[in-house]
Backbone atoms as SQL, in Angstrom:
CREATE TABLE atoms (id INTEGER PRIMARY KEY, chain TEXT, resi INTEGER, resn TEXT, atom TEXT, x REAL, y REAL, z REAL);
INSERT INTO atoms VALUES
  (1, 'A', 1, 'MET', 'N', -76.812, -142.013, 176.888),
  (2, 'A', 1, 'MET', 'CA', -75.700, -141.007, 176.725),
  (3, 'A', 1, 'MET', 'C', -76.304, -139.896, 177.356),
  (4, 'A', 2, 'PRO', 'N', -75.462, -139.537, 178.312),
  (5, 'A', 2, 'PRO', 'CA', -75.983, -138.171, 178.954),
  (6, 'A', 2, 'PRO', 'C', -76.146, -137.007, 178.285),
  (7, 'A', 3, 'SER', 'N', -76.967, -135.966, 178.452),
  (8, 'A', 3, 'SER', 'CA', -77.194, -134.944, 177.469),
  (9, 'A', 3, 'SER', 'C', -76.116, -134.119, 177.706),
  (10, 'A', 4, 'ILE', 'N', -76.048, -133.178, 176.912),
  (11, 'A', 4, 'ILE', 'CA', -74.959, -132.116, 176.624),
  (12, 'A', 4, 'ILE', 'C', -74.981, -131.275, 177.852),
  (13, 'A', 5, 'ASN', 'N', -76.270, -130.969, 178.509),
  (14, 'A', 5, 'ASN', 'CA', -76.318, -129.949, 179.423),
  (15, 'A', 5, 'ASN', 'C', -75.640, -130.444, 180.817),
  (16, 'A', 6, 'PHE', 'N', -75.977, -132.053, 180.881),
  (17, 'A', 6, 'PHE', 'CA', -75.486, -132.512, 182.066),
  (18, 'A', 6, 'PHE', 'C', -74.372, -132.648, 182.313),
  (19, 'A', 7, 'ILE', 'N', -73.559, -132.998, 181.128),
  (20, 'A', 7, 'ILE', 'CA', -71.829, -133.031, 181.166),
  (21, 'A', 7, 'ILE', 'C', -71.551, -131.859, 181.565),
  (22, 'A', 8, 'ALA', 'N', -72.037, -130.740, 180.647),
  (23, 'A', 8, 'ALA', 'CA', -71.489, -129.243, 181.039),
  (24, 'A', 8, 'ALA', 'C', -71.668, -128.872, 182.462),
  (25, 'A', 9, 'ARG', 'N', -72.791, -129.186, 183.059),
  (26, 'A', 9, 'ARG', 'CA', -72.876, -128.777, 184.543),
  (27, 'A', 9, 'ARG', 'C', -72.266, -129.658, 185.394),
  (28, 'A', 10, 'ALA', 'N', -72.059, -131.088, 185.065),
  (29, 'A', 10, 'ALA', 'CA', -71.584, -131.892, 186.011),
  (30, 'A', 10, 'ALA', 'C', -69.816, -131.484, 185.862),
  (31, 'A', 11, 'LEU', 'N', -69.331, -131.003, 185.173),
  (32, 'A', 11, 'LEU', 'CA', -67.884, -130.360, 184.888),
  (33, 'A', 11, 'LEU', 'C', -67.773, -129.118, 185.659),
  (34, 'A', 12, 'THR', 'N', -68.764, -128.391, 185.344),
  (35, 'A', 12, 'THR', 'CA', -68.532, -127.108, 186.307),
  (36, 'A', 12, 'THR', 'C', -68.875, -127.287, 187.665),
  (37, 'A', 13, 'GLY', 'N', -69.633, -128.343, 188.220),
  (38, 'A', 13, 'GLY', 'CA', -69.795, -128.517, 189.596),
  (39, 'A', 13, 'GLY', 'C', -68.480, -129.107, 190.058),
  (40, 'A', 14, 'ILE', 'N', -67.939, -129.963, 189.212),
  (41, 'A', 14, 'ILE', 'CA', -66.766, -130.620, 189.790),
  (42, 'A', 14, 'ILE', 'C', -65.557, -129.606, 189.779),
  (43, 'A', 15, 'ILE', 'N', -65.368, -128.461, 189.015),
  (44, 'A', 15, 'ILE', 'CA', -64.399, -127.709, 189.228),
  (45, 'A', 15, 'ILE', 'C', -64.636, -126.757, 190.358),
  (46, 'A', 16, 'ALA', 'N', -65.862, -126.177, 190.625),
  (47, 'A', 16, 'ALA', 'CA', -66.441, -125.331, 191.618),
  (48, 'A', 16, 'ALA', 'C', -66.113, -126.093, 192.944),
  (49, 'A', 17, 'PHE', 'N', -66.697, -127.578, 193.112),
  (50, 'A', 17, 'PHE', 'CA', -66.457, -128.250, 194.388),
  (51, 'A', 17, 'PHE', 'C', -64.771, -128.345, 194.377),
  (52, 'A', 18, 'GLY', 'N', -63.990, -128.346, 193.541),
  (53, 'A', 18, 'GLY', 'CA', -62.519, -128.380, 193.513),
  (54, 'A', 18, 'GLY', 'C', -62.089, -127.269, 194.220),
  (55, 'A', 19, 'PHE', 'N', -62.549, -126.108, 193.759),
  (56, 'A', 19, 'PHE', 'CA', -61.994, -124.938, 194.440),
  (57, 'A', 19, 'PHE', 'C', -62.447, -124.859, 195.914),
  (58, 'A', 20, 'LEU', 'N', -63.672, -125.289, 196.009),
  (59, 'A', 20, 'LEU', 'CA', -64.047, -125.264, 197.545),
  (60, 'A', 20, 'LEU', 'C', -63.322, -125.941, 198.811),
  (61, 'A', 21, 'ILE', 'N', -63.329, -127.188, 198.139),
  (62, 'A', 21, 'ILE', 'CA', -62.306, -128.118, 198.914),
  (63, 'A', 21, 'ILE', 'C', -60.776, -127.679, 198.884),
  (64, 'A', 22, 'ALA', 'N', -60.109, -127.496, 197.713),
  (65, 'A', 22, 'ALA', 'CA', -58.854, -126.901, 197.824),
  (66, 'A', 22, 'ALA', 'C', -58.817, -125.779, 198.694),
  (67, 'A', 23, 'GLY', 'N', -59.603, -124.747, 198.814),
  (68, 'A', 23, 'GLY', 'CA', -59.835, -123.757, 199.450),
  (69, 'A', 23, 'GLY', 'C', -59.867, -123.898, 201.164),
  (70, 'A', 24, 'ILE', 'N', -60.667, -124.647, 201.408),
  (71, 'A', 24, 'ILE', 'CA', -60.966, -125.203, 202.892),
  (72, 'A', 24, 'ILE', 'C', -59.885, -126.004, 203.399),
  (73, 'A', 25, 'PHE', 'N', -59.152, -126.960, 202.620),
  (74, 'A', 25, 'PHE', 'CA', -57.808, -127.511, 203.214),
  (75, 'A', 25, 'PHE', 'C', -56.525, -126.535, 202.889),
  (76, 'A', 26, 'ASP', 'N', -56.729, -125.414, 202.117),
  (77, 'A', 26, 'ASP', 'CA', -55.558, -124.537, 202.084),
  (78, 'A', 26, 'ASP', 'C', -54.370, -125.263, 201.192),
  (79, 'A', 27, 'VAL', 'N', -54.816, -125.778, 200.266),
  (80, 'A', 27, 'VAL', 'CA', -54.139, -126.402, 199.326),
  (81, 'A', 27, 'VAL', 'C', -53.909, -125.866, 198.004),
  (82, 'A', 28, 'LEU', 'N', -54.551, -124.785, 197.401),
  (83, 'A', 28, 'LEU', 'CA', -54.525, -124.300, 196.133),
  (84, 'A', 28, 'LEU', 'C', -53.314, -123.658, 195.834),
  (85, 'A', 29, 'ASP', 'N', -52.198, -123.763, 196.562),
  (86, 'A', 29, 'ASP', 'CA', -50.891, -123.281, 196.084),
  (87, 'A', 29, 'ASP', 'C', -50.351, -124.749, 195.430),
  (88, 'A', 30, 'TYR', 'N', -50.567, -125.835, 195.600),
  (89, 'A', 30, 'TYR', 'CA', -49.824, -126.898, 195.169),
  (90, 'A', 30, 'TYR', 'C', -49.925, -127.005, 193.723),
  (91, 'A', 31, 'PHE', 'N', -48.962, -127.331, 192.982),
  (92, 'A', 31, 'PHE', 'CA', -48.938, -127.537, 191.522),
  (93, 'A', 31, 'PHE', 'C', -49.968, -128.384, 191.115),
  (94, 'A', 32, 'ILE', 'N', -50.133, -129.647, 191.710),
  (95, 'A', 32, 'ILE', 'CA', -51.126, -130.851, 191.209),
  (96, 'A', 32, 'ILE', 'C', -52.362, -130.219, 191.253),
  (97, 'A', 33, 'VAL', 'N', -52.802, -129.484, 192.256),
  (98, 'A', 33, 'VAL', 'CA', -54.372, -129.007, 192.585),
  (99, 'A', 33, 'VAL', 'C', -54.586, -127.871, 191.421),
  (100, 'A', 34, 'LYS', 'N', -53.527, -126.963, 191.178),
  (101, 'A', 34, 'LYS', 'CA', -53.475, -126.072, 190.098),
  (102, 'A', 34, 'LYS', 'C', -53.681, -126.913, 188.827),
  (103, 'A', 35, 'PHE', 'N', -53.021, -127.733, 188.673),
  (104, 'A', 35, 'PHE', 'CA', -53.034, -128.352, 187.227),
  (105, 'A', 35, 'PHE', 'C', -54.347, -129.163, 186.995),
  (106, 'A', 36, 'LEU', 'N', -54.920, -129.796, 188.093),
  (107, 'A', 36, 'LEU', 'CA', -56.052, -130.591, 187.825),
  (108, 'A', 36, 'LEU', 'C', -57.193, -129.545, 187.576),
  (109, 'A', 37, 'LEU', 'N', -57.239, -128.539, 188.544),
  (110, 'A', 37, 'LEU', 'CA', -58.452, -127.421, 188.234),
  (111, 'A', 37, 'LEU', 'C', -58.248, -126.848, 187.016),
  (112, 'A', 38, 'PHE', 'N', -57.092, -126.448, 186.503),
  (113, 'A', 38, 'PHE', 'CA', -57.097, -125.940, 185.240),
  (114, 'A', 38, 'PHE', 'C', -57.041, -126.998, 183.933),
  (115, 'A', 39, 'GLY', 'N', -56.921, -128.122, 184.204),
  (116, 'A', 39, 'GLY', 'CA', -56.946, -129.353, 182.983),
  (117, 'A', 39, 'GLY', 'C', -58.668, -129.430, 183.267),
  (118, 'A', 40, 'ILE', 'N', -59.511, -129.453, 184.192),
  (119, 'A', 40, 'ILE', 'CA', -60.925, -129.465, 183.903),
  (120, 'A', 40, 'ILE', 'C', -61.497, -128.254, 183.277),
  (121, 'A', 41, 'PHE', 'N', -60.763, -127.034, 183.493),
  (122, 'A', 41, 'PHE', 'CA', -61.387, -125.962, 182.902),
  (123, 'A', 41, 'PHE', 'C', -61.212, -125.958, 181.367),
  (124, 'A', 42, 'ILE', 'N', -59.970, -126.271, 180.953),
  (125, 'A', 42, 'ILE', 'CA', -59.666, -126.548, 179.489),
  (126, 'A', 42, 'ILE', 'C', -60.674, -127.535, 178.928),
  (127, 'A', 43, 'ALA', 'N', -60.671, -128.733, 179.776),
  (128, 'A', 43, 'ALA', 'CA', -61.686, -129.731, 179.334),
  (129, 'A', 43, 'ALA', 'C', -63.038, -129.185, 178.947),
  (130, 'A', 44, 'ILE', 'N', -63.450, -128.406, 179.752),
  (131, 'A', 44, 'ILE', 'CA', -65.007, -127.580, 179.374),
  (132, 'A', 44, 'ILE', 'C', -64.820, -126.865, 178.124),
  (133, 'A', 45, 'VAL', 'N', -63.782, -126.262, 178.035),
  (134, 'A', 45, 'VAL', 'CA', -63.748, -125.180, 176.986),
  (135, 'A', 45, 'VAL', 'C', -63.706, -125.993, 175.779),
  (136, 'A', 46, 'ILE', 'N', -62.527, -127.237, 175.670),
  (137, 'A', 46, 'ILE', 'CA', -62.837, -127.982, 174.374),
  (138, 'A', 46, 'ILE', 'C', -64.029, -128.471, 174.319),
  (139, 'A', 47, 'TYR', 'N', -64.749, -129.092, 175.254),
  (140, 'A', 47, 'TYR', 'CA', -66.271, -129.599, 175.083),
  (141, 'A', 47, 'TYR', 'C', -66.840, -128.759, 174.411),
  (142, 'A', 48, 'ILE', 'N', -67.246, -127.526, 174.815),
  (143, 'A', 48, 'ILE', 'CA', -68.047, -126.379, 174.544),
  (144, 'A', 48, 'ILE', 'C', -67.511, -125.980, 173.063),
  (145, 'A', 49, 'GLY', 'N', -66.571, -125.973, 172.811),
  (146, 'A', 49, 'GLY', 'CA', -66.152, -126.000, 170.917),
  (147, 'A', 49, 'GLY', 'C', -66.665, -127.061, 170.183),
  (148, 'A', 50, 'ILE', 'N', -66.304, -128.157, 170.821),
  (149, 'A', 50, 'ILE', 'CA', -67.170, -129.192, 170.026),
  (150, 'A', 50, 'ILE', 'C', -68.225, -129.281, 169.750),
  (151, 'A', 51, 'ILE', 'N', -69.133, -128.952, 170.782),
  (152, 'A', 51, 'ILE', 'CA', -70.595, -129.104, 170.698),
  (153, 'A', 51, 'ILE', 'C', -70.900, -127.782, 169.627),
  (154, 'A', 52, 'LEU', 'N', -70.272, -126.587, 169.977),
  (155, 'A', 52, 'LEU', 'CA', -70.703, -125.660, 168.879),
  (156, 'A', 52, 'LEU', 'C', -70.290, -125.949, 167.591),
  (157, 'A', 53, 'TYR', 'N', -69.245, -126.361, 167.352),
  (158, 'A', 53, 'TYR', 'CA', -69.021, -126.911, 165.757),
  (159, 'A', 53, 'TYR', 'C', -70.005, -127.835, 165.428),
  (160, 'A', 54, 'LYS', 'N', -70.089, -128.746, 166.004),
  (161, 'A', 54, 'LYS', 'CA', -71.322, -129.853, 165.792),
  (162, 'A', 54, 'LYS', 'C', -72.694, -129.420, 165.162),
  (163, 'A', 55, 'ASN', 'N', -73.063, -128.328, 166.105),
  (164, 'A', 55, 'ASN', 'CA', -74.457, -127.685, 166.290),
  (165, 'A', 55, 'ASN', 'C', -74.222, -126.762, 164.847),
  (166, 'A', 56, 'GLU', 'N', -72.932, -126.186, 164.646),
  (167, 'A', 56, 'GLU', 'CA', -73.045, -125.228, 163.417),
  (168, 'A', 56, 'GLU', 'C', -73.124, -126.312, 162.267),
  (169, 'A', 57, 'THR', 'N', -72.203, -127.171, 162.316),
  (170, 'A', 57, 'THR', 'CA', -72.243, -128.179, 160.987),
  (171, 'A', 57, 'THR', 'C', -73.685, -128.893, 160.723),
  (172, 'A', 58, 'HIS', 'N', -74.289, -129.324, 161.793),
  (173, 'A', 58, 'HIS', 'CA', -75.663, -129.584, 161.738),
  (174, 'A', 58, 'HIS', 'C', -76.751, -128.680, 161.122),
  (175, 'A', 59, 'HIS', 'N', -76.444, -127.694, 161.715),
  (176, 'A', 59, 'HIS', 'CA', -77.465, -126.604, 160.763),
  (177, 'A', 59, 'HIS', 'C', -77.412, -126.385, 159.367),
  (178, 'A', 60, 'LYS', 'N', -76.180, -126.191, 158.891),
  (179, 'A', 60, 'LYS', 'CA', -75.752, -125.883, 157.831),
  (180, 'A', 60, 'LYS', 'C', -76.225, -127.149, 156.799),
  (181, 'A', 61, 'ALA', 'N', -76.164, -128.405, 157.168),
  (182, 'A', 61, 'ALA', 'CA', -76.407, -129.610, 156.215),
  (183, 'A', 61, 'ALA', 'C', -77.918, -129.644, 155.928);
């Protein structure tokens, strides 16, 4: 299983690469591109929340 840092960095790299490619090809105005990039961002936020919750409950036990 990949480490927490690897997954977070991979998702961040994907979203950065997505913005780069979408900017180069001038497709940032398309709804599907906005939806995909925003969806990846929300996935990162949810993933960080899950990690923080697990760490908090792990330290309390």
